[in-house]
C-alpha positions in Angstrom: 22.2 -129.3 -51.3 19.3 -126.9 -52.3 17.2 -127.9 -49.3 20.0 -126.9 -46.9 20.2 -123.5 -48.7 16.5 -123.1 -48.3 16.7 -123.6 -44.6 19.6 -121.4 -44.2 18.0 -118.6 -46.1 14.7 -119.0 -44.3 16.6 -118.6 -41.0 18.3 -115.5 -42.3 15.0 -114.1 -43.5 13.2 -114.7 -40.2 16.1 -113.0 -38.3 15.8 -109.9 -40.5 18.9 -110.5 -42.7 19.1 -110.7 -46.5 18.9 -114.2 -48.0 21.7 -115.5 -50.3 21.8 -114.8 -54.0 20.2 -118.3 -54.5 16.8 -116.8 -54.0 17.3 -114.8 -57.2 18.6 -117.7 -59.1 15.8 -120.1 -58.1 12.8 -117.9 -57.3 10.3 -120.6 -58.4 11.9 -123.2 -56.1 11.9 -120.8 -53.2 8.2 -120.0 -53.8 7.4 -123.7 -53.8 9.3 -124.0 -50.5 7.4 -121.1 -49.0 4.1 -122.4 -50.1 5.0 -125.8 -48.5 5.7 -124.0 -45.3 2.4 -122.1 -45.5 0.5 -125.4 -46.1 2.3 -127.0 -43.1 1.4 -124.0 -40.9 -2.2 -124.3 -42.0 -2.4 -128.0 -41.2 -0.7 -127.4 -37.8 -3.2 -124.6 -37.0 -6.3 -126.9 -37.3 -5.0 -130.4 -36.7 -6.4 -130.6 -33.1 -9.5 -128.5 -33.7 -12.7 -130.5 -33.4 -14.8 -127.8 -35.2 -12.6 -127.2 -38.3 -13.8 -127.9 -41.8 -12.1 -130.6 -43.9 -10.5 -127.9 -46.2 -9.0 -126.3 -43.1 -7.6 -129.6 -41.9 -6.0 -130.0 -45.3 -4.3 -126.6 -45.1 -6.2 -125.1 -48.0 -7.4 -122.2 -45.9 -3.9 -120.9 -45.3 -2.9 -121.3 -48.9 -6.0 -119.4 -50.2 -5.4 -116.7 -47.6 -1.7 -116.1 -48.6 -2.7 -115.7 -52.3 -5.4 -113.3 -51.4 -3.3 -111.2 -49.0 -0.5 -111.1 -51.6 -3.0 -109.6 -54.1 -4.2 -107.0 -51.6 -0.7 -106.0 -50.6 0.7 -106.0 -54.2 -2.2 -103.8 -55.6 -2.2 -101.3 -52.7 1.5 -100.7 -52.6 2.2 -100.6 -56.3 0.9 -97.0 -56.8 3.5 -95.9 -54.2 6.3 -96.7 -56.7 8.2 -99.5 -55.0 11.1 -101.2 -56.8 11.3 -105.0 -57.4 7.5 -105.0 -57.0 5.8 -108.0 -58.5 3.0 -110.2 -57.4 5.4 -113.2 -57.3 7.8 -111.3 -55.0 5.1 -110.3 -52.6 3.7 -113.8 -52.6 7.2 -115.2 -51.9 7.7 -112.8 -49.0 4.3 -113.7 -47.4 5.0 -117.5 -47.9 8.4 -117.2 -46.2 6.7 -115.6 -43.1 4.8 -118.9 -42.5 7.2 -120.7 -40.0 6.3 -118.6 -36.9 2.7 -119.8 -37.3 3.9 -123.3 -36.5 3.6 -122.2 -32.9 -0.1 -122.7 -33.3 0.5 -126.4 -33.8 1.8 -126.8 -30.2 -1.1 -128.7 -28.4 -0.8 -126.7 -25.2 -4.4 -127.7 -24.3 -3.2 -131.3 -23.8 -0.9 -130.5 -20.9 -2.2 -127.2 -19.5 -5.5 -126.0 -18.0 -7.9 -124.5 -20.4 -7.5 -120.9 -19.1 -3.7 -121.2 -19.1 -3.7 -122.8 -22.6 -5.8 -120.0 -23.9 -3.4 -117.4 -22.4 -0.4 -119.2 -24.0 -2.1 -119.4 -27.4 -3.0 -115.7 -27.2 0.7 -115.0 -26.5 1.7 -117.1 -29.5 -0.7 -115.0 -31.6 0.8 -111.8 -30.4 4.3 -113.0 -31.1 3.5 -114.2 -34.5 1.6 -111.1 -35.5 4.3 -108.8 -34.2 7.1 -110.8 -35.9 5.3 -110.8 -39.3 4.5 -107.1 -39.2 8.2 -106.4 -38.4 9.2 -108.5 -41.3 6.8 -106.5 -43.6 8.4 -103.2 -42.5 11.9 -104.6 -43.3 10.7 -106.0 -46.6 9.2 -102.7 -47.7 12.4 -100.9 -46.8 15.1 -103.3 -48.0 13.5 -104.9 -51.0 10.8 -102.4 -52.1 13.0 -99.4 -51.4 10.3 -97.4 -49.7 11.4 -94.8 -47.1 10.1 -92.9 -44.1 6.4 -92.4 -43.6 5.6 -94.2 -46.8 6.7 -97.5 -45.2 4.3 -96.9 -42.4 1.3 -96.3 -44.7 2.2 -99.2 -47.0 2.4 -101.6 -44.1 -0.5 -100.5 -42.0 -3.2 -99.6 -44.6 -3.5 -103.2 -46.0 -3.6 -104.6 -42.5 -6.2 -102.1 -41.4 -8.4 -102.9 -44.5 -8.1 -106.7 -43.8 -9.2 -106.2 -40.2 -12.0 -103.9 -41.3 -13.3 -106.5 -43.8 -13.3 -109.2 -41.1 -15.1 -106.9 -38.6 -17.7 -105.8 -41.1 -18.6 -109.5 -41.8 -18.7 -110.1 -38.1 -16.1 -112.8 -38.2 -13.5 -111.2 -35.8 -14.2 -113.4 -32.9 -14.4 -116.5 -35.1 -11.0 -115.7 -36.6 -9.6 -115.0 -33.2 -10.8 -118.4 -31.8 -9.4 -120.2 -34.8 -6.0 -118.5 -34.4 -5.7 -119.2 -30.7 -6.9 -122.7 -31.1 -9.1 -122.8 -27.9 -12.5 -121.6 -26.9 -12.3 -118.6 -24.7 -12.9 -119.8 -21.1 -14.0 -116.3 -20.0 -17.0 -116.3 -22.4 -18.3 -113.3 -24.4 -16.6 -110.8 -22.0 -13.2 -112.4 -21.9 -10.0 -110.3 -22.1 -9.1 -111.8 -25.4 -12.4 -110.8 -26.9 -12.0 -107.3 -25.5 -8.6 -107.0 -27.2 -10.0 -108.2 -30.5 -12.7 -105.6 -30.3 -10.2 -102.9 -29.4 -8.0 -103.8 -32.4 -11.0 -103.7 -34.7 -12.0 -100.3 -33.4 -8.5 -98.9 -33.8 -8.4 -100.2 -37.4 -11.7 -98.5 -38.2 -10.5 -95.3 -36.7 -7.1 -95.4 -38.4 -8.3 -96.5 -41.8 -9.6 -93.0 -42.9 -6.4 -91.4 -41.8 -4.2 -94.0 -43.4 -6.4 -93.8 -46.6 -6.1 -90.0 -46.8 -2.3 -90.2 -46.4 -2.2 -92.9 -49.0 -4.3 -90.9 -51.5 -2.1 -87.8 -51.0 1.1 -89.9 -51.6 -0.3 -91.4 -54.7 -1.6 -88.1 -56.1 1.7 -86.4 -55.3 3.6 -89.1 -57.1 1.4 -89.2 -60.2 1.2 -85.4 -60.5 5.0 -85.2 -60.4 5.5 -87.3 -63.5 3.8 -85.0 -66.0 5.7 -82.1 -64.6 9.0 -83.9 -65.0 8.0 -84.9 -68.5 7.2 -81.3 -69.5 10.5 -80.0 -68.0 12.4 -82.6 -69.9 10.8 -81.8 -73.2 11.4 -78.1 -72.6 15.1 -78.7 -71.8 15.5 -80.8 -74.9 13.8 -78.3 -77.2 16.0 -75.5 -75.9 19.2 -77.6 -76.5 18.1 -78.4 -80.0 17.3 -74.7 -80.7 13.6 -75.2 -81.5 10.5 -73.7 -80.0 9.0 -75.9 -77.3 5.6 -77.4 -78.1 
């Protein structure tokens, strides 16, 4: 049964193992399955939030986010020369990372004190974020075929740019509150808010460094192609006994 195969491959994917060959035979079905998981995680994130908008209750926010993030990741990594790199493959990868976010659907506020519930939700956020970033590193190595420091740049630069964009719009605390699912009981100076501000500051500091490394990698790769082309034409002309052009 295809659904059973979906679930088995999802489990393998989330435990950092390669899915079965069925994912290559039915990519559209797997993408639909991943988007269904993304929708479910989006609904679970907001189902008990009294301040959410109707489109957030319906899971549309998560669906829109995964399409946008896939576009950012696909366009930024493409110049680094990854293999098997298509927008659909990137979207499929991001959609399959949705299940850990189902932790947000656990209504810990219903059976824990507000401060404790906030701490648990913050722990959920840390686990989900770390898990997904680790999956991204594995994806860039095993599927995209990137190596070494290139993987670090390809993984961290898109994340840093996303955080920069959120911070520049002043939405970092709003996003944080939506993700943890509870209002910070410690107020404007709470530990969670301090951590969010620290992450945003680190992203802004690292972005120029990551961007410079990225630009160097792209320029090195693009400049190497004309050189290889000239060498190839020279070798062919010598073998054919004619003067190189």
